[in-house]
PANUFI-664909 format. One record per residue (C-alpha): residue number from 1; residue in one letter; chain; x, y, z. Coordinates in steps of 0.25 Angstrom, whole numbers. Layout:
# PANUFI-664909
i aa ch x y z
NUM a A X Y Z $
...
This chain:
# PANUFI-664909
i aa ch x y z
1 m A -130 58 55 $
2 t A -128 59 36 $
3 s A -116 54 33 $
4 e A -109 57 18 $
5 l A -99 50 10 $
6 r A -92 59 0 $
7 i A -84 52 -11 $
8 l A -73 57 -19 $
9 r A -67 49 -30 $
10 f A -54 51 -37 $
11 g A -49 47 -50 $
12 l A -36 42 -50 $
13 d A -32 53 -58 $
14 e A -36 62 -48 $
15 v A -29 52 -37 $
16 a A -16 53 -45 $
17 t A -16 69 -46 $
18 a A -20 69 -30 $
19 l A -7 58 -26 $
20 r A 1 68 -35 $
21 a A -2 81 -28 $
22 l A -2 76 -14 $
23 g A 5 64 -14 $
24 p A 20 71 -15 $
25 r A 18 77 0 $
26 f A 17 62 6 $
27 g A 27 55 -4 $
28 l A 18 50 -15 $
29 t A 24 51 -27 $
30 l A 13 47 -40 $
31 p A 19 42 -52 $
32 d A 18 47 -65 $
33 g A 3 40 -71 $
34 d A -10 38 -68 $
35 i A -15 33 -57 $
36 t A -23 19 -66 $
37 s A -30 12 -54 $
38 a A -31 12 -38 $
39 a A -30 1 -28 $
40 n A -34 1 -13 $
41 q A -21 -7 -4 $
42 a A -28 -14 6 $
43 g A -18 -21 16 $
44 h A -11 -12 19 $
45 e A -7 -3 33 $
46 t A -11 10 27 $
47 p A -20 11 15 $
48 t A -17 13 4 $
49 t A -19 13 -11 $
50 s A -12 9 -23 $
51 f A -11 15 -36 $
52 a A -7 10 -50 $
53 m A -2 19 -59 $
54 s A 1 19 -75 $
55 g A 15 17 -78 $
56 c A 18 12 -66 $
57 e A 18 -3 -61 $
58 e A 19 0 -46 $
59 s A 6 6 -40 $
60 l A 6 17 -31 $
61 s A 1 15 -15 $
62 v A -5 29 -7 $
63 p A -8 27 5 $
64 n A -24 30 5 $
65 g A -21 42 16 $
66 k A -13 49 7 $
67 l A -21 45 -5 $
68 a A -33 52 3 $
69 a A -23 65 6 $
70 s A -20 68 -9 $
71 l A -35 65 -13 $
72 i A -39 76 -2 $
73 h A -29 85 -6 $
74 f A -33 84 -22 $
75 c A -48 88 -17 $
76 g A -42 99 -10 $
77 k A -34 103 -23 $
78 t A -47 101 -31 $
79 g A -57 106 -24 $
80 i A -65 96 -18 $
81 a A -70 98 -5 $
82 l A -69 86 5 $
83 p A -75 86 19 $
84 r A -64 86 33 $
85 e A -73 78 41 $
86 s A -77 65 34 $
87 t A -71 50 33 $
88 k A -61 49 24 $
89 e A -60 36 14 $
90 i A -52 33 2 $
91 y A -58 24 -8 $
92 v A -49 15 -18 $
93 s A -54 12 -34 $
94 p A -46 7 -44 $
95 q A -51 18 -52 $
96 y A -53 31 -42 $
97 i A -49 35 -27 $
98 e A -61 39 -19 $
99 l A -60 49 -5 $
100 r A -75 46 3 $
101 f A -77 54 13 $
102 a A -89 52 23 $
103 l A -96 64 33 $
104 r A -106 62 45 $
105 h A -115 72 44 $
106 v A -119 76 60 $
107 q A -131 85 61 $
108 g A -133 95 72 $
109 a A -139 90 86 $
110 d A -151 102 81 $
111 p A -157 97 70 $
112 a A -163 108 69 $
113 a A -152 119 67 $
114 v A -150 111 54 $
115 s A -156 120 43 $
116 v A -159 114 29 $
117 k A -162 122 16 $
118 i A -170 113 5 $
């Protein structure tokens, strides 16, 4: 059985665009300004990412599920194809956010039925 890992890395400007596009649907309003950094907030019941915004003293906290939904919506709007059947994770760095997709490929029971063009 083979496996595949796809990693999509989003700059903070793309994250801001994604959150501004989908955020109002679930009650999230992103303040004006740029996202200057991101941090994973550990110890919460729901995994959350906090964003520092230029011109704002307080950070903005976004549940990772809503962050992932915003990034997936962004991918759909920009034409980035995503796997449907996969395990999804968010990785938070101060300068970018990654969506990681893990897939397992299962070969059929009859290996002779598989053709490969070389």
